[in-house]
C-alpha positions in Angstrom: 24.2 66.3 24.1 25.4 69.9 23.5 27.6 71.9 25.8 24.6 74.2 26.5 22.6 71.3 27.8 25.5 70.1 29.9 25.9 73.5 31.4 22.1 73.7 32.2 22.1 70.3 33.8 25.2 71.1 35.9 23.5 74.4 37.1 20.3 72.4 37.9 22.2 69.9 39.9 24.1 72.6 41.8 20.8 74.4 42.5 19.2 71.3 43.9 21.8 69.4 45.9 21.2 65.7 46.1 20.7 63.9 49.4 23.2 61.2 50.3 22.4 57.9 48.5 20.3 59.5 45.7 22.1 59.7 42.4 21.3 62.1 39.7 20.4 60.4 36.4 20.4 62.6 33.3 17.1 61.9 31.5 17.2 64.9 29.2 16.1 63.9 25.7 14.9 60.5 26.7 11.3 59.5 25.9 9.1 57.6 28.3 5.8 56.7 26.7 4.5 60.0 25.2 6.8 62.1 27.4 10.2 63.5 26.6 12.3 64.8 29.5 13.6 68.3 28.7 15.1 69.9 31.9 15.4 69.4 35.6 13.2 71.9 37.5 13.5 70.9 41.1 13.4 68.2 43.7 11.1 67.1 46.5 11.9 66.8 50.2 13.2 63.2 49.6 15.7 64.5 47.1 13.9 63.1 44.1 14.3 65.2 40.9 11.4 66.6 38.9 11.7 67.0 35.2 9.8 69.2 32.8 8.5 66.9 30.1 6.9 67.6 26.7 4.1 65.3 25.7 3.5 64.2 22.1 0.2 66.1 22.3 2.2 69.3 23.0 1.4 69.8 26.7 4.0 70.2 29.3 4.0 68.2 32.5 6.2 68.2 35.6 7.1 64.6 36.5 9.3 62.9 39.2 12.3 61.1 37.7 11.4 57.8 39.3 7.9 58.0 37.9 9.4 58.3 34.5 11.9 55.6 34.8 9.5 53.1 36.4 6.8 53.8 33.8 4.3 55.1 36.4 3.6 58.2 34.3 3.6 57.9 30.5 1.7 61.0 29.3 0.4 64.4 30.4 -3.0 62.8 31.0 -4.1 62.9 27.4 -4.1 59.0 27.3 -6.4 58.7 30.3 -9.8 57.4 29.4 -8.5 55.0 26.7 -8.8 51.2 26.4 -5.7 49.2 26.0 -6.1 49.3 22.2 -6.2 53.1 22.2 -9.9 53.3 21.6 -11.4 56.2 23.6 -13.7 55.3 26.5 -16.9 57.2 25.9 -19.3 58.4 28.5 -21.6 55.6 27.3 -19.0 53.0 27.9 -18.4 54.3 31.5 -22.2 54.5 32.1 -22.6 50.8 31.1 -19.7 49.6 33.3 -16.8 48.7 31.1 -14.5 48.5 34.1 -17.0 46.2 35.9 -17.0 43.9 32.8 -13.1 43.8 32.8 -13.1 43.0 36.5 -15.4 40.0 35.9 -13.0 38.8 33.2 -10.0 39.3 35.6 -11.5 37.5 38.5 -12.6 34.6 36.4 -9.6 34.1 34.2 -6.5 35.9 35.6 -4.8 33.8 38.3 -2.8 36.8 39.4 -6.0 38.7 40.4 -6.6 38.6 44.2 -10.2 37.5 43.8 -9.5 34.7 41.4 -9.5 32.2 44.2 -13.2 32.9 44.8 -14.2 32.8 41.2 -11.9 31.3 38.5 -10.4 28.7 40.9 -13.9 27.5 41.8 -14.8 27.2 38.1 -16.9 30.3 37.9 -16.8 31.7 34.3 -18.5 34.1 31.9 -20.7 32.7 29.2 -19.1 33.1 25.8 -21.4 36.0 24.7 -20.7 38.1 27.7 -17.0 37.3 27.8 -16.6 38.0 24.1 -18.3 41.4 23.8 -18.7 44.4 26.1 -21.5 45.7 23.9 -23.4 42.5 24.5 -22.7 42.6 28.2 -24.1 46.2 28.2 -27.2 45.2 26.3 -27.9 42.4 28.9 -27.4 44.3 32.2 -28.3 47.8 30.9 -27.2 51.2 32.4 -25.3 51.1 35.6 -27.8 52.7 38.1 -25.2 54.5 40.1 -21.4 54.5 40.2 -21.5 52.5 43.4 -23.5 49.6 41.9 -21.6 46.3 41.3 -22.0 43.4 39.0 -23.6 40.5 40.8 -24.6 36.9 40.0 -28.2 36.4 40.9 -27.4 32.8 41.9 -23.9 32.9 43.6 -23.4 29.3 42.8 -23.8 29.9 39.0 -21.8 31.5 36.2 -22.0 35.0 34.8 -24.5 34.1 32.1 -27.0 35.8 29.8 -29.3 32.8 29.3 -29.7 33.6 25.6 -26.4 32.7 23.8 -25.6 29.3 22.2 -23.5 28.3 25.2 -26.2 29.2 27.8 -28.8 27.3 25.8 -26.6 24.3 25.4 -25.6 24.2 29.1 -29.1 25.1 30.4 -27.8 28.3 32.1 -30.4 31.0 32.9 -29.7 34.7 33.0 -27.5 35.1 36.1 -26.1 38.7 36.0 -27.4 42.0 37.3 -26.4 45.3 38.9 -26.6 45.3 42.7 -25.9 47.6 45.6 -22.9 46.7 47.8 -25.3 45.5 50.5 -27.3 43.3 48.0 -24.1 41.9 46.8 -22.7 41.1 50.3 -26.0 39.4 51.2 -25.8 37.3 48.1 -22.6 35.5 48.9 -22.2 31.8 49.0 -21.5 31.8 52.7 -24.9 33.5 53.4 -27.0 31.0 51.4 -27.8 27.4 52.0 -28.1 24.9 49.2 
């Protein structure tokens, strides 16, 4: 680090005195995701420092130091609306409920998900075709009628199934997936139905 940068940081620290127990950590020049911290610009009422950061896309963003160091903020926002593989989420993908599809996968297969005990732990799963392809899921359930609609199993004792794939035909599963309002979904729970 150059003497000029040291001088700027020292002036910044003096301009924004630190509360007791909060230590200043020099992040200048460090990169966090797409953001590179450039200079201290202030602090909040809790004594947390804010940094001016330059994003790889060229935008500037003001970020709290702890958000940088903990990985809570990794870009200026230019990465929002992207899948984990970097593919952009299009309006069509949102319209067809990509997040809902991912939520089904999580509740059926991720033990760390809060709802897993009501789905995966009870043996509820997605048929291979729906699990394997968002595009196939979208072709089966169609456009999400409203942002408030939720994915629902028609028969709450069955799996999330399309009724058409090889696994469904082999297992004798019928189509068991649809969009439902929250009220329809709540009324279609196992506890409300008798076998």
